[in-house]
N, C-alpha and C positions, 0 to 999 in steps of 0.2 A: 478282619473279615466281618462284614456287616450282615447281621441276621435281620431281615426285613420284618419278621414277626415280632421281634423283641421290642423295638421302639413303639410299635402300635399297641401292644399289650401293656407295656409299662406306661405309655401315655394314657391309655384308657383307665388304668388304675389311678393315675395322678389326677385325671380330669373328673372321673366318676368312680370312686373306689368300689361302690357296691356292684356296678355293672362290670367293671374291669376284673374284680375278683370272681364274679360269677363266670365270666369268660375263662379265666385262668383255671377255675375248678372244672369247668366243662372240658377243657382241653387237656388238663394235666393231672387231675385227681387220681385217675386210675394208675398212672405211672408212679405218682408219689406213694399211693397206697401199696403198690407192688414192691417198691423199694423197702418200705417200712415193714411189710409183712415178712420179707426175707430176713430182716434183722430181728423182728419181734414176733416170731411165729406163735400162734395161739393166744396172742394178747391183743385182741381186737380193740378193747377199750384204750389201751396204750397207743395203738396204731391211730385211732381216731383223734386222741389228744395231740399226738405228734403231727398229724396232718393239719390240725388247726394251727399249731405253732408254726409250721412251715408256711402256710398261706398268710398268717399274720406277718411273718418275716418278709414275705414277698411284698406285701403292702408297705411295710416300713422301708424296704430297700428299692422301691420302684424308681425313685429318682436316680440312684446310683446305677441301676441297671440301664436306664435310658441314657444317662450321661456317658457311661463307659461302653455302651452298646454290648452289654453282656447278654448272651442268649438265655432267655428265661428258662427254657427246657433244661439246659445244662446246669444252670444255677439251682433250679428246683431239685434236680437229682442229687447234687452235692449237698444241698441244705437238708434234704430228706435223709440222706445217708448219715450225715453228722448228727442230726436231731435223733434219729433212731439209735445210733451208737451211744449217744449220751444217755438216753433213756435206758437202754440195755445195761449199761454200766451202773447206773443208779439202782436199778432193780436188783442186779446181782450183788451189789455191795450190801444191800439190805437182806437179801435172801441167802446168799452163799457164804457170808462171813459172820455168822452169829458168834459172838463171844458169850460164854456162859455168864449167867448172872453173878456167879461167885467171882469170876475173873474181873468183871466190870466193877464189882464192889471192892475187890482188892486194889484195883488201880485207883479207885476213888479215895481209898483210905491211906494210900501211900503218903508219908510225910513229905512236906515240901523240901526239895533238895536245891539249895542255892547254887550248886555247881553243875547241875544237870537237870534232866527231867525224866519222867517215866518212859517216854519214847526211847531215849538213849539206853535206859536200863533194859527195857524189853528187847531192843535191838541187840544188845550185848548178850542177853540170855539166849536169844534165838541163835545167834552166831556161835555160841558155845555148845549147842546141841550136837549130838553125834549124828552122822548120816545113818539112815535116810531121813530121820526126823527133821533135821535142819532143812533139807531140800523140800520136804513136804510142807513145812511151815512157810518157807519162802515162796513156794509156788502158790500156796493157798492164800496167804495174807498179803503178799506183796505183788505177785503176778496175777492174782485174782483168778486162778485156775480152779475148775471144779474138781471134786474128788475123782471123778471118772477120768478127767484129763491127766491128773497127777498119777493115778494108777497106771494108765497106759504109758506115760513117759518113764516111769520108774520100774515098770515090770512087776507091780504089786496088784493085789486085788483091791477093789473099792472098799470092802469091809476092813482090810488091813490099814488102808489109808485113814479111814474114819476112826478106827481104834487108836492109831498112833496120834491123830489130831486130838482126840479126847484125852488120852494120857498125857500128851505134851502140854495141853492147856492146864491140866491139873498140876503137873510138875512146875510149869511156869508160875502158876498162882502160888504154890508153896514157896518157890524161890523168891518171888516178890515179897511175900510175907517175911521171909528170913532176911531180906535186904540185900541180896547179891547173887553172884554166880556160884552155884554148887553143882557138882556132877552127881546125878541120881543113879 
C-alpha cells in the first residue's frame, strides 16, 4: 500500500534536509510530543531531547523510508514510542535501583574468582532468599518494578517492601563479605 505523502516528505528531506525536516516538524511534532509525554509524563526536558532524537532518526532514515515506501507518520509513532521507552528505562534504572554505597563497595572489594564472578554469586544469594524477600528482590532488580508495583503484586505495604529491600541489601552485603550463601 503506497502512502503518497511519504515519498514526498522523504524526498524533501533527502533533497533539502532543512526544509524537509521543517515540514516534518510542522506536520508531526505534536503527535511525536504526545506519544513521548504519555511515556515520560512530567519530564518535559526528556521529551524535548527524545523529540530531537526522533527527528534526527527521520533524517538518517529518509532514504529507507522512501525506498521501502514506509509511511512517515507510522514510522514516527513507532520510533517515538521506542525512543521514549528507552529513555524511561534508562531513567528508572538510575532512579529506582540504587544500590547502597556499602553494597557497591563490597562488590568492588570481592576477590577475583577464576571459576565465576560476582554476578553469579549475587544471583545465587538472591535465589537462596526466603519468600517474599526473594520475590521482592527479583521484581525490583530484575523486572525493574517500583516498590509500589511490588507491594500491589504481593499484597504488602510500600513501607514493608522498602524495609525488606533495605534489610535484604544489608544481608546480601554481609553474605558477600563472608564469601557465600548463609541463611540469616
